[in-house]
DRENPA-3360 file (N, C-alpha, C; in nm, 2 decimals, always signed):
BEGIN
1 = MCARSWSG = -0.64/+0.61/+2.42/-0.61/+0.54/+2.29/-0.54/+0.40/+2.33 ~ -0.58/+0.30/+2.26/-0.53/+0.17/+2.29/-0.39/+0.15/+2.23 ~ -0.31/+0.06/+2.29/-0.18/+0.03/+2.24/-0.20/-0.06/+2.12 ~ -0.11/-0.05/+2.02/-0.12/-0.13/+1.90/+0.01/-0.21/+1.88 ~ +0.00/-0.33/+1.84/+0.11/-0.41/+1.81/+0.14/-0.43/+1.66 ~ +0.26/-0.39/+1.62/+0.29/-0.40/+1.48/+0.39/-0.52/+1.46 ~ +0.41/-0.61/+1.55/+0.51/-0.71/+1.54/+0.46/-0.84/+1.49 ~ +0.33/-0.86/+1.47/+0.28/-0.99/+1.43/+0.31/-1.01/+1.28;
9 = IEPTTRRI = +0.32/-1.14/+1.24/+0.35/-1.17/+1.11/+0.23/-1.24/+1.04 ~ +0.16/-1.33/+1.11/+0.05/-1.40/+1.05/-0.08/-1.34/+1.12 ~ -0.18/-1.30/+1.04/-0.31/-1.26/+1.11/-0.36/-1.39/+1.17 ~ -0.41/-1.37/+1.29/-0.47/-1.49/+1.37/-0.62/-1.48/+1.36 ~ -0.68/-1.60/+1.38/-0.83/-1.60/+1.38/-0.88/-1.53/+1.50 ~ -0.97/-1.44/+1.49/-1.03/-1.37/+1.60/-1.18/-1.38/+1.61 ~ -1.22/-1.39/+1.73/-1.37/-1.40/+1.75/-1.42/-1.26/+1.78 ~ -1.52/-1.22/+1.70/-1.58/-1.09/+1.72/-1.72/-1.11/+1.77;
17 = KQRHIDEQ = -1.76/-1.03/+1.87/-1.89/-1.05/+1.93/-2.00/-1.02/+1.83 ~ -2.10/-1.10/+1.84/-2.21/-1.09/+1.74/-2.29/-0.97/+1.76 ~ -2.30/-0.92/+1.88/-2.40/-0.81/+1.91/-2.37/-0.68/+1.83 ~ -2.24/-0.65/+1.80/-2.22/-0.52/+1.73/-2.24/-0.53/+1.58 ~ -2.28/-0.64/+1.53/-2.31/-0.65/+1.38/-2.44/-0.71/+1.35 ~ -2.52/-0.74/+1.45/-2.65/-0.81/+1.42/-2.73/-0.72/+1.33 ~ -2.74/-0.59/+1.35/-2.82/-0.51/+1.27/-2.77/-0.50/+1.13 ~ -2.64/-0.51/+1.11/-2.59/-0.50/+0.97/-2.60/-0.63/+0.89;
25 = VEGKSDAE = -2.61/-0.74/+0.96/-2.61/-0.87/+0.89/-2.75/-0.90/+0.82 ~ -2.86/-0.85/+0.88/-2.99/-0.88/+0.82/-2.99/-0.85/+0.67 ~ -3.04/-0.94/+0.59/-3.06/-0.92/+0.45/-2.94/-0.94/+0.36 ~ -2.82/-0.97/+0.42/-2.70/-0.99/+0.34/-2.69/-1.13/+0.28 ~ -2.62/-1.15/+0.17/-2.59/-1.28/+0.12/-2.51/-1.36/+0.22 ~ -2.51/-1.49/+0.20/-2.44/-1.58/+0.29/-2.29/-1.54/+0.29 ~ -2.23/-1.51/+0.17/-2.09/-1.48/+0.17/-2.06/-1.35/+0.24 ~ -2.15/-1.25/+0.22/-2.12/-1.12/+0.28/-2.15/-1.13/+0.43;
33 = RGSQVNPW = -2.25/-1.21/+0.48/-2.27/-1.23/+0.62/-2.15/-1.29/+0.68 ~ -2.09/-1.39/+0.62/-1.98/-1.46/+0.67/-1.86/-1.37/+0.69 ~ -1.83/-1.28/+0.59/-1.72/-1.20/+0.59/-1.73/-1.09/+0.70 ~ -1.85/-1.05/+0.73/-1.87/-0.95/+0.83/-1.87/-1.01/+0.97 ~ -1.93/-1.13/+0.99/-1.94/-1.19/+1.12/-1.80/-1.23/+1.17 ~ -1.72/-1.29/+1.09/-1.59/-1.33/+1.13/-1.49/-1.30/+1.02 ~ -1.44/-1.18/+1.00/-1.36/-1.15/+0.88/-1.22/-1.22/+0.89 ~ -1.18/-1.27/+1.00/-1.05/-1.34/+1.01/-1.06/-1.49/+1.00;
41 = ARFGQRRP = -1.18/-1.54/+0.99/-1.19/-1.69/+1.00/-1.11/-1.76/+0.88 ~ -1.13/-1.71/+0.76/-1.06/-1.77/+0.65/-0.91/-1.75/+0.66 ~ -0.87/-1.64/+0.70/-0.73/-1.62/+0.72/-0.67/-1.71/+0.82 ~ -0.75/-1.74/+0.93/-0.70/-1.83/+1.03/-0.69/-1.98/+0.98 ~ -0.77/-2.01/+0.88/-0.77/-2.15/+0.83/-0.65/-2.17/+0.73 ~ -0.62/-2.06/+0.65/-0.51/-2.07/+0.56/-0.45/-1.94/+0.53 ~ -0.33/-1.93/+0.49/-0.26/-1.81/+0.46/-0.29/-1.77/+0.31 ~ -0.34/-1.65/+0.28/-0.36/-1.62/+0.14/-0.22/-1.62/+0.07;
49 = AGGGGVDI = -0.23/-1.65/-0.06/-0.10/-1.66/-0.13/-0.04/-1.52/-0.14 ~ +0.10/-1.52/-0.13/+0.18/-1.41/-0.16/+0.19/-1.31/-0.05 ~ +0.29/-1.32/+0.04/+0.32/-1.21/+0.13/+0.28/-1.23/+0.27 ~ +0.33/-1.15/+0.35/+0.30/-1.15/+0.50/+0.19/-1.05/+0.53 ~ +0.17/-1.04/+0.66/+0.07/-0.95/+0.71/+0.10/-0.90/+0.85 ~ +0.04/-0.79/+0.89/+0.05/-0.74/+1.02/-0.09/-0.73/+1.08 ~ -0.10/-0.78/+1.20/-0.23/-0.77/+1.27/-0.22/-0.66/+1.38 ~ -0.31/-0.56/+1.37/-0.31/-0.45/+1.46/-0.43/-0.46/+1.55;
57 = GCAGANGG = -0.41/-0.50/+1.68/-0.52/-0.52/+1.77/-0.52/-0.41/+1.88 ~ -0.63/-0.40/+1.95/-0.64/-0.31/+2.06/-0.66/-0.39/+2.19 ~ -0.58/-0.36/+2.29/-0.59/-0.43/+2.42/-0.69/-0.36/+2.51 ~ -0.78/-0.44/+2.56/-0.89/-0.39/+2.64/-0.84/-0.37/+2.78 ~ -0.93/-0.32/+2.87/-0.89/-0.29/+3.00/-0.86/-0.41/+3.08 ~ -0.92/-0.53/+3.05/-0.90/-0.65/+3.12/-0.79/-0.73/+3.06 ~ -0.71/-0.67/+2.97/-0.60/-0.74/+2.92/-0.63/-0.82/+2.79 ~ -0.76/-0.83/+2.76/-0.80/-0.90/+2.64/-0.81/-0.80/+2.53;
65 = EDKGAALR = -0.88/-0.84/+2.42/-0.89/-0.75/+2.31/-1.03/-0.69/+2.29 ~ -1.04/-0.57/+2.25/-1.17/-0.51/+2.23/-1.22/-0.57/+2.10 ~ -1.35/-0.60/+2.11/-1.42/-0.66/+1.99/-1.49/-0.56/+1.91 ~ -1.41/-0.47/+1.85/-1.47/-0.36/+1.78/-1.48/-0.38/+1.63 ~ -1.48/-0.26/+1.56/-1.48/-0.26/+1.41/-1.36/-0.33/+1.35 ~ -1.38/-0.38/+1.23/-1.27/-0.45/+1.17/-1.25/-0.41/+1.02 ~ -1.13/-0.39/+0.98/-1.10/-0.36/+0.84/-0.98/-0.44/+0.80 ~ -1.00/-0.51/+0.68/-0.89/-0.59/+0.62/-0.84/-0.52/+0.50;
73 = EAHQPTLS = -0.72/-0.47/+0.51/-0.65/-0.40/+0.40/-0.53/-0.48/+0.35 ~ -0.51/-0.47/+0.22/-0.39/-0.54/+0.16/-0.33/-0.44/+0.06 ~ -0.21/-0.47/+0.03/-0.13/-0.37/-0.06/-0.02/-0.45/-0.13 ~ +0.02/-0.39/-0.24/+0.14/-0.44/-0.31/+0.26/-0.40/-0.23 ~ +0.36/-0.49/-0.22/+0.48/-0.45/-0.15/+0.56/-0.33/-0.20 ~ +0.53/-0.29/-0.33/+0.60/-0.18/-0.38/+0.54/-0.05/-0.33 ~ +0.43/-0.05/-0.26/+0.37/+0.08/-0.22/+0.44/+0.13/-0.09 ~ +0.46/+0.26/-0.08/+0.52/+0.32/+0.03/+0.45/+0.30/+0.16;
81 = RNFQLAFL = +0.52/+0.27/+0.27/+0.46/+0.26/+0.40/+0.40/+0.39/+0.44 ~ +0.47/+0.50/+0.41/+0.42/+0.63/+0.44/+0.28/+0.66/+0.38 ~ +0.27/+0.61/+0.25/+0.14/+0.63/+0.19/+0.03/+0.55/+0.25 ~ +0.07/+0.42/+0.29/-0.03/+0.34/+0.36/-0.08/+0.40/+0.49 ~ +0.01/+0.45/+0.57/-0.02/+0.52/+0.69/-0.11/+0.64/+0.67 ~ -0.08/+0.72/+0.56/-0.16/+0.83/+0.53/-0.30/+0.79/+0.49 ~ -0.31/+0.68/+0.42/-0.45/+0.63/+0.38/-0.53/+0.59/+0.51 ~ -0.46/+0.52/+0.60/-0.53/+0.47/+0.72/-0.55/+0.57/+0.83;
89 = QPLLDRAD = -0.49/+0.69/+0.82/-0.48/+0.78/+0.93/-0.62/+0.82/+0.99 ~ -0.72/+0.83/+0.91/-0.85/+0.87/+0.97/-0.90/+0.77/+1.07 ~ -0.85/+0.64/+1.07/-0.90/+0.54/+1.16/-0.80/+0.50/+1.27 ~ -0.68/+0.56/+1.27/-0.58/+0.51/+1.36/-0.61/+0.55/+1.51 ~ -0.69/+0.64/+1.53/-0.72/+0.68/+1.67/-0.84/+0.61/+1.72 ~ -0.90/+0.52/+1.64/-1.02/+0.45/+1.69/-0.98/+0.35/+1.79 ~ -1.03/+0.36/+1.91/-1.00/+0.27/+2.02/-1.06/+0.13/+2.00 ~ -1.17/+0.12/+1.92/-1.23/-0.01/+1.90/-1.19/-0.08/+1.77;
97 = LQLVLRSG = -1.09/-0.02/+1.71/-1.06/-0.07/+1.57/-0.96/-0.19/+1.57 ~ -0.99/-0.28/+1.49/-0.89/-0.39/+1.46/-0.86/-0.39/+1.31 ~ -0.74/-0.40/+1.28/-0.69/-0.40/+1.14/-0.61/-0.52/+1.11 ~ -0.63/-0.58/+0.99/-0.54/-0.68/+0.94/-0.48/-0.62/+0.81 ~ -0.35/-0.61/+0.81/-0.28/-0.55/+0.69/-0.20/-0.66/+0.63 ~ -0.21/-0.68/+0.49/-0.14/-0.78/+0.42/-0.07/-0.73/+0.30 ~ +0.03/-0.80/+0.26/+0.10/-0.76/+0.13/+0.11/-0.88/+0.04 ~ +0.12/-0.86/-0.09/+0.13/-0.97/-0.18/+0.12/-0.93/-0.32;
105 = GAAELLAE = +0.12/-1.02/-0.41/+0.11/-1.00/-0.55/-0.03/-0.95/-0.59 ~ -0.05/-0.87/-0.69/-0.18/-0.82/-0.73/-0.28/-0.92/-0.76 ~ -0.24/-1.03/-0.84/-0.34/-1.13/-0.87/-0.40/-1.20/-0.75 ~ -0.31/-1.24/-0.66/-0.35/-1.31/-0.54/-0.44/-1.22/-0.45 ~ -0.40/-1.09/-0.43/-0.48/-1.01/-0.35/-0.62/-0.98/-0.41 ~ -0.62/-0.96/-0.54/-0.75/-0.94/-0.60/-0.84/-1.06/-0.59 ~ -0.78/-1.18/-0.60/-0.86/-1.30/-0.58/-0.92/-1.30/-0.44 ~ -0.84/-1.27/-0.34/-0.89/-1.26/-0.20/-1.00/-1.16/-0.19;
113 = LRALNLDV = -0.98/-1.04/-0.25/-1.09/-0.94/-0.25/-1.22/-0.99/-0.31 ~ -1.21/-1.06/-0.42/-1.33/-1.11/-0.48/-1.40/-1.22/-0.40 ~ -1.31/-1.29/-0.32/-1.37/-1.39/-0.23/-1.42/-1.34/-0.10 ~ -1.42/-1.20/-0.09/-1.46/-1.13/+0.03/-1.38/-1.16/+0.15 ~ -1.25/-1.20/+0.13/-1.16/-1.21/+0.24/-1.08/-1.08/+0.27 ~ -1.10/-0.98/+0.19/-1.04/-0.85/+0.21/-1.15/-0.74/+0.18 ~ -1.13/-0.62/+0.24/-1.22/-0.51/+0.22/-1.17/-0.41/+0.11 ~ -1.03/-0.40/+0.11/-0.98/-0.30/+0.01/-0.83/-0.35/-0.02;
121 = VLMDRLPA = -0.79/-0.32/-0.14/-0.65/-0.35/-0.19/-0.60/-0.22/-0.24 ~ -0.48/-0.18/-0.19/-0.41/-0.06/-0.24/-0.32/-0.10/-0.35 ~ -0.33/-0.03/-0.47/-0.24/-0.06/-0.58/-0.20/+0.06/-0.65 ~ -0.10/+0.05/-0.74/-0.05/+0.16/-0.82/-0.10/+0.16/-0.96 ~ -0.20/+0.07/-0.99/-0.26/+0.07/-1.12/-0.40/+0.01/-1.11 ~ -0.48/+0.05/-1.21/-0.62/-0.01/-1.21/-0.61/-0.16/-1.25 ~ -0.69/-0.24/-1.18/-0.69/-0.38/-1.22/-0.76/-0.41/-1.35 ~ -0.72/-0.51/-1.42/-0.79/-0.54/-1.54/-0.92/-0.62/-1.50;
129 = AGPGPALV = -1.02/-0.61/-1.59/-1.14/-0.68/-1.57/-1.12/-0.83/-1.57 ~ -1.19/-0.90/-1.48/-1.17/-1.05/-1.47/-1.30/-1.11/-1.43 ~ -1.29/-1.25/-1.42/-1.41/-1.32/-1.38/-1.45/-1.29/-1.24 ~ -1.58/-1.30/-1.21/-1.63/-1.28/-1.07/-1.68/-1.14/-1.05 ~ -1.71/-1.10/-0.93/-1.77/-0.97/-0.90/-1.69/-0.86/-0.96 ~ -1.76/-0.75/-0.99/-1.69/-0.63/-1.05/-1.61/-0.56/-0.94 ~ -1.49/-0.51/-0.98/-1.40/-0.43/-0.90/-1.42/-0.28/-0.92 ~ -1.40/-0.20/-0.82/-1.41/-0.06/-0.83/-1.28/+0.00/-0.79;
137 = GHRVARQR = -1.22/+0.08/-0.88/-1.09/+0.15/-0.85/-1.11/+0.29/-0.81 ~ -1.08/+0.33/-0.68/-1.09/+0.47/-0.64/-0.96/+0.53/-0.64 ~ -0.94/+0.64/-0.71/-0.81/+0.71/-0.71/-0.79/+0.78/-0.58 ~ -0.69/+0.75/-0.50/-0.67/+0.81/-0.37/-0.55/+0.89/-0.35 ~ -0.45/+0.89/-0.45/-0.33/+0.97/-0.44/-0.27/+0.98/-0.58 ~ -0.19/+1.09/-0.60/-0.12/+1.10/-0.72/+0.01/+1.18/-0.69 ~ +0.12/+1.12/-0.72/+0.25/+1.18/-0.68/+0.35/+1.17/-0.79 ~ +0.43/+1.28/-0.80/+0.54/+1.28/-0.90/+0.65/+1.18/-0.86;
145 = VELFGTPK = +0.71/+1.12/-0.96/+0.82/+1.03/-0.93/+0.95/+1.10/-0.96 ~ +1.04/+1.09/-0.88/+1.17/+1.16/-0.89/+1.29/+1.07/-0.87 ~ +1.40/+1.13/-0.89/+1.53/+1.05/-0.87/+1.60/+1.10/-0.75 ~ +1.64/+1.01/-0.66/+1.70/+1.05/-0.53/+1.83/+0.98/-0.51 ~ +1.92/+1.05/-0.44/+2.05/+0.99/-0.41/+2.11/+1.06/-0.29 ~ +2.23/+1.01/-0.25/+2.30/+1.07/-0.14/+2.37/+1.20/-0.19 ~ +2.39/+1.29/-0.10/+2.46/+1.42/-0.13/+2.60/+1.39/-0.19 ~ +2.67/+1.29/-0.15/+2.80/+1.25/-0.20/+2.79/+1.21/-0.35;
153 = RLREGGSL = +2.69/+1.13/-0.38/+2.67/+1.09/-0.52/+2.63/+1.20/-0.61 ~ +2.55/+1.29/-0.56/+2.50/+1.40/-0.64/+2.58/+1.53/-0.64 ~ +2.69/+1.53/-0.58/+2.76/+1.66/-0.56/+2.81/+1.72/-0.69 ~ +2.82/+1.64/-0.80/+2.86/+1.69/-0.93/+2.75/+1.74/-1.01 ~ +2.62/+1.71/-0.97/+2.51/+1.75/-1.04/+2.50/+1.69/-1.18 ~ +2.43/+1.75/-1.27/+2.42/+1.70/-1.41/+2.27/+1.70/-1.45 ~ +2.25/+1.69/-1.58/+2.12/+1.68/-1.64/+2.07/+1.53/-1.62 ~ +1.94/+1.51/-1.64/+1.89/+1.38/-1.63/+1.96/+1.27/-1.71;
161 = PELLARHP = +1.98/+1.30/-1.84/+2.05/+1.20/-1.92/+2.19/+1.17/-1.87 ~ +2.26/+1.28/-1.82/+2.39/+1.26/-1.77/+2.39/+1.18/-1.64 ~ +2.29/+1.20/-1.55/+2.29/+1.13/-1.43/+2.26/+0.98/-1.46 ~ +2.17/+0.95/-1.55/+2.13/+0.81/-1.58/+2.25/+0.74/-1.65 ~ +2.33/+0.81/-1.72/+2.44/+0.75/-1.79/+2.56/+0.73/-1.69 ~ +2.56/+0.81/-1.59/+2.68/+0.81/-1.50/+2.66/+0.72/-1.38 ~ +2.53/+0.70/-1.33/+2.51/+0.64/-1.20/+2.41/+0.52/-1.22 ~ +2.43/+0.41/-1.15/+2.34/+0.30/-1.15/+2.21/+0.34/-1.08;
169 = VILPGPES = +2.10/+0.27/-1.11/+1.97/+0.31/-1.06/+1.91/+0.19/-0.98 ~ +1.83/+0.23/-0.89/+1.75/+0.13/-0.81/+1.60/+0.14/-0.85 ~ +1.55/+0.04/-0.91/+1.42/+0.04/-0.97/+1.32/-0.05/-0.89 ~ +1.19/-0.01/-0.90/+1.08/-0.10/-0.85/+1.07/-0.22/-0.94 ~ +1.01/-0.32/-0.89/+0.99/-0.45/-0.97/+0.89/-0.43/-1.09 ~ +0.88/-0.53/-1.17/+0.80/-0.52/-1.29/+0.65/-0.50/-1.26 ~ +0.60/-0.54/-1.14/+0.46/-0.52/-1.11/+0.43/-0.37/-1.09 ~ +0.53/-0.29/-1.07/+0.50/-0.15/-1.04/+0.47/-0.08/-1.17;
177 = GVRAEFEA = +0.37/+0.01/-1.16/+0.33/+0.09/-1.28/+0.44/+0.19/-1.32 ~ +0.53/+0.23/-1.22/+0.63/+0.32/-1.25/+0.74/+0.26/-1.33 ~ +0.76/+0.13/-1.32/+0.87/+0.07/-1.39/+0.86/+0.09/-1.55 ~ +0.74/+0.06/-1.60/+0.72/+0.07/-1.74/+0.74/+0.21/-1.79 ~ +0.69/+0.31/-1.71/+0.70/+0.45/-1.75/+0.85/+0.49/-1.75 ~ +0.92/+0.45/-1.65/+1.07/+0.48/-1.64/+1.14/+0.43/-1.76 ~ +1.11/+0.30/-1.80/+1.18/+0.24/-1.91/+1.15/+0.32/-2.04 ~ +1.02/+0.36/-2.05/+0.98/+0.44/-2.17/+1.05/+0.57/-2.18;
185 = LSNRLRVT = +1.07/+0.64/-2.06/+1.14/+0.77/-2.05/+1.29/+0.75/-2.09 ~ +1.35/+0.64/-2.04/+1.49/+0.61/-2.07/+1.50/+0.59/-2.22 ~ +1.41/+0.53/-2.28/+1.41/+0.50/-2.43/+1.40/+0.63/-2.51 ~ +1.32/+0.72/-2.46/+1.30/+0.86/-2.53/+1.43/+0.94/-2.51 ~ +1.50/+0.92/-2.40/+1.63/+0.99/-2.38/+1.75/+0.92/-2.44 ~ +1.72/+0.80/-2.50/+1.83/+0.72/-2.56/+1.94/+0.69/-2.46 ~ +1.90/+0.66/-2.34/+1.99/+0.62/-2.24/+1.95/+0.48/-2.19 ~ +2.06/+0.39/-2.17/+2.03/+0.26/-2.11/+2.09/+0.26/-1.97;
193 = PRIAAEVD = +2.01/+0.28/-1.87/+2.06/+0.28/-1.73/+2.12/+0.15/-1.69 ~ +2.22/+0.16/-1.60/+2.27/+0.04/-1.53/+2.18/+0.01/-1.41 ~ +2.12/-0.11/-1.40/+2.04/-0.14/-1.29/+2.12/-0.20/-1.18 ~ +2.12/-0.12/-1.07/+2.20/-0.17/-0.95/+2.11/-0.27/-0.87 ~ +1.98/-0.25/-0.87/+1.89/-0.34/-0.79/+1.75/-0.32/-0.84 ~ +1.68/-0.43/-0.84/+1.54/-0.43/-0.88/+1.46/-0.48/-0.75 ~ +1.38/-0.40/-0.70/+1.33/-0.43/-0.56/+1.18/-0.42/-0.56 ~ +1.11/-0.52/-0.50/+0.97/-0.52/-0.49/+0.92/-0.45/-0.36;
201 = DMAMMRLL = +1.00/-0.39/-0.29/+0.96/-0.33/-0.16/+1.02/-0.19/-0.15 ~ +0.93/-0.09/-0.13/+0.98/+0.05/-0.12/+1.07/+0.07/+0.00 ~ +1.05/+0.01/+0.11/+1.13/+0.03/+0.23/+1.27/-0.02/+0.20 ~ +1.29/-0.13/+0.12/+1.42/-0.17/+0.09/+1.49/-0.08/-0.02 ~ +1.41/-0.03/-0.11/+1.46/+0.07/-0.20/+1.52/+0.19/-0.13 ~ +1.45/+0.24/-0.03/+1.49/+0.35/+0.05/+1.63/+0.32/+0.12 ~ +1.63/+0.20/+0.18/+1.76/+0.16/+0.25/+1.87/+0.15/+0.15 ~ +1.85/+0.09/+0.03/+1.96/+0.08/-0.06/+2.01/+0.22/-0.11;
209 = ARQDVGLA = +1.91/+0.31/-0.12/+1.95/+0.45/-0.16/+2.03/+0.52/-0.05 ~ +2.00/+0.49/+0.07/+2.07/+0.55/+0.19/+2.21/+0.49/+0.19 ~ +2.23/+0.36/+0.15/+2.36/+0.30/+0.15/+2.44/+0.33/+0.02 ~ +2.38/+0.43/-0.06/+2.45/+0.48/-0.18/+2.48/+0.37/-0.28 ~ +2.38/+0.28/-0.29/+2.40/+0.17/-0.40/+2.37/+0.23/-0.54 ~ +2.29/+0.34/-0.54/+2.26/+0.40/-0.67/+2.15/+0.51/-0.65 ~ +2.10/+0.56/-0.76/+1.99/+0.66/-0.76/+1.86/+0.58/-0.76 ~ +1.77/+0.62/-0.67/+1.64/+0.55/-0.66/+1.53/+0.62/-0.73;
217 = VMPAIVVR = +1.45/+0.55/-0.80/+1.33/+0.60/-0.87/+1.21/+0.58/-0.79 ~ +1.15/+0.68/-0.73/+1.04/+0.67/-0.64/+0.97/+0.80/-0.61 ~ +0.85/+0.80/-0.55/+0.79/+0.93/-0.51/+0.86/+0.98/-0.38 ~ +0.85/+1.11/-0.36/+0.92/+1.17/-0.25/+0.87/+1.12/-0.11 ~ +0.74/+1.08/-0.11/+0.68/+1.04/+0.02/+0.76/+0.92/+0.08 ~ +0.82/+0.84/-0.01/+0.89/+0.72/+0.04/+1.02/+0.76/+0.12 ~ +1.08/+0.87/+0.09/+1.20/+0.91/+0.15/+1.18/+1.04/+0.22 ~ +1.06/+1.07/+0.27/+1.03/+1.19/+0.34/+1.12/+1.22/+0.45;
225 = DELRAGTL = +1.14/+1.12/+0.54/+1.23/+1.14/+0.66/+1.37/+1.17/+0.62 ~ +1.42/+1.09/+0.52/+1.56/+1.11/+0.47/+1.58/+1.25/+0.41 ~ +1.48/+1.30/+0.34/+1.50/+1.43/+0.28/+1.51/+1.54/+0.39 ~ +1.43/+1.52/+0.50/+1.43/+1.62/+0.61/+1.57/+1.61/+0.68 ~ +1.62/+1.49/+0.70/+1.75/+1.47/+0.77/+1.87/+1.50/+0.68 ~ +1.85/+1.51/+0.55/+1.96/+1.55/+0.46/+2.04/+1.43/+0.42 ~ +2.00/+1.30/+0.46/+2.08/+1.18/+0.42/+2.05/+1.15/+0.27 ~ +1.94/+1.19/+0.21/+1.91/+1.18/+0.07/+1.87/+1.32/+0.02;
233 = MRATPLSG = +1.88/+1.34/-0.11/+1.84/+1.46/-0.18/+1.78/+1.43/-0.31 ~ +1.71/+1.53/-0.36/+1.65/+1.51/-0.50/+1.76/+1.53/-0.60 ~ +1.76/+1.44/-0.70/+1.86/+1.46/-0.81/+1.79/+1.55/-0.91 ~ +1.67/+1.50/-0.96/+1.59/+1.58/-1.06/+1.46/+1.51/-1.07 ~ +1.35/+1.59/-1.11/+1.23/+1.52/-1.14/+1.24/+1.44/-1.27 ~ +1.16/+1.34/-1.28/+1.15/+1.25/-1.40/+1.03/+1.30/-1.48 ~ +1.06/+1.37/-1.59/+0.96/+1.44/-1.66/+0.84/+1.35/-1.70 ~ +0.72/+1.39/-1.66/+0.60/+1.32/-1.69/+0.57/+1.19/-1.61;
241 = LVETFYAV = +0.66/+1.15/-1.52/+0.64/+1.03/-1.45/+0.56/+1.07/-1.32 ~ +0.44/+1.01/-1.31/+0.35/+1.03/-1.20/+0.30/+0.89/-1.15 ~ +0.31/+0.87/-1.02/+0.25/+0.74/-0.97/+0.11/+0.77/-0.91 ~ +0.01/+0.70/-0.96/-0.12/+0.71/-0.91/-0.16/+0.59/-0.83 ~ -0.21/+0.61/-0.71/-0.25/+0.51/-0.62/-0.40/+0.49/-0.62 ~ -0.44/+0.36/-0.61/-0.59/+0.33/-0.62/-0.62/+0.24/-0.50 ~ -0.74/+0.27/-0.44/-0.80/+0.18/-0.34/-0.90/+0.10/-0.42 ~ -0.88/-0.03/-0.43/-0.97/-0.12/-0.51/-1.06/-0.19/-0.42;
249 = TIARSFPN = -1.19/-0.18/-0.44/-1.29/-0.25/-0.36/-1.38/-0.33/-0.46 ~ -1.46/-0.41/-0.40/-1.55/-0.49/-0.47/-1.69/-0.43/-0.47 ~ -1.76/-0.44/-0.58/-1.90/-0.38/-0.59/-1.99/-0.48/-0.51 ~ -2.04/-0.43/-0.39/-2.12/-0.51/-0.31/-2.23/-0.42/-0.24 ~ -2.34/-0.49/-0.21/-2.45/-0.41/-0.15/-2.42/-0.35/-0.01 ~ -2.34/-0.42/+0.06/-2.31/-0.37/+0.20/-2.16/-0.36/+0.22 ~ -2.09/-0.26/+0.16/-1.95/-0.24/+0.19/-1.92/-0.21/+0.33 ~ -1.79/-0.24/+0.37/-1.75/-0.21/+0.51/-1.76/-0.06/+0.53;
257 = PLLRPLLK = -1.84/-0.02/+0.63/-1.86/+0.12/+0.66/-1.73/+0.20/+0.69 ~ -1.63/+0.12/+0.73/-1.50/+0.19/+0.77/-1.43/+0.25/+0.64 ~ -1.47/+0.20/+0.53/-1.40/+0.25/+0.40/-1.45/+0.39/+0.37 ~ -1.57/+0.43/+0.41/-1.62/+0.56/+0.37/-1.54/+0.67/+0.41 ~ -1.50/+0.68/+0.54/-1.41/+0.80/+0.58/-1.27/+0.79/+0.52 ~ -1.22/+0.68/+0.49/-1.09/+0.67/+0.43/-1.10/+0.72/+0.28 ~ -1.20/+0.68/+0.21/-1.21/+0.73/+0.07/-1.25/+0.87/+0.06 ~ -1.33/+0.92/+0.16/-1.37/+1.06/+0.16/-1.25/+1.15/+0.19;
265 = ARSAALED = -1.16/+1.11/+0.28/-1.05/+1.19/+0.32/-0.95/+1.20/+0.20 ~ -0.93/+1.09/+0.13/-0.83/+1.09/+0.02/-0.89/+1.17/-0.10 ~ -1.02/+1.16/-0.12/-1.08/+1.24/-0.22/-1.06/+1.39/-0.20 ~ -1.08/+1.43/-0.07/-1.06/+1.57/-0.03/-0.92/+1.61/-0.05 ~ -0.82/+1.53/-0.02/-0.68/+1.56/-0.04/-0.65/+1.58/-0.18 ~ -0.71/+1.50/-0.27/-0.68/+1.51/-0.41/-0.73/+1.65/-0.47 ~ -0.84/+1.70/-0.41/-0.90/+1.82/-0.46/-0.82/+1.94/-0.41 ~ -0.74/+1.93/-0.30/-0.67/+2.04/-0.25/-0.56/+2.09/-0.34;
% end
């Protein structure tokens, strides 16, 4: 298995040998042919709006890079890194695989998807219909949202209304589908929580919870390691709050074949 570098910030323009896609290119539109022949060309010319990215390449035996299959994935920064790894897991052992991972705002990423600069965008809500090619939302995960905090903060226990009245909370940003549902739940409980932090990045939410800044509203997968280590614990489920994750693709005649095993694996996981 090849070594992978996670330290890059900007995806770089990469040259992919023509021979491994000649058979796939025949009959495609100019835009689709261009995105398959050199999927990084546009990224190399300009940085898509909103957020950074990570380029994952494979080092070949001669010290260069393998010119294998390519997948361009993007995601909202509010999505859990653990979820993203779970989604990509079926491909991570591919020695010929090159990935470009990006994060950014939903509108910018969907525009890049429609422009064929991306293969898939991971989101926590279905996108609204818009101009341009039709988008397809595949449901790939569904997880309960809970309240988490340090053992010290939660040692006194309490009901959900008591916890929300007593402790500040760490919330995802307004682009997160969970945010609106949490505010609706608080309204039903007639509680006005004190917001300690509003964060657009799940990794930062996890760190703030570990630092005991407040109680964090998130799915358990985000703090899986902390729960095992005992540095964080569940306060209480948030009744009726569920985060649904979608893999959004564009309706096209020749989708990237690497998407098929990813979507198939997540569909099977949902049925279990």
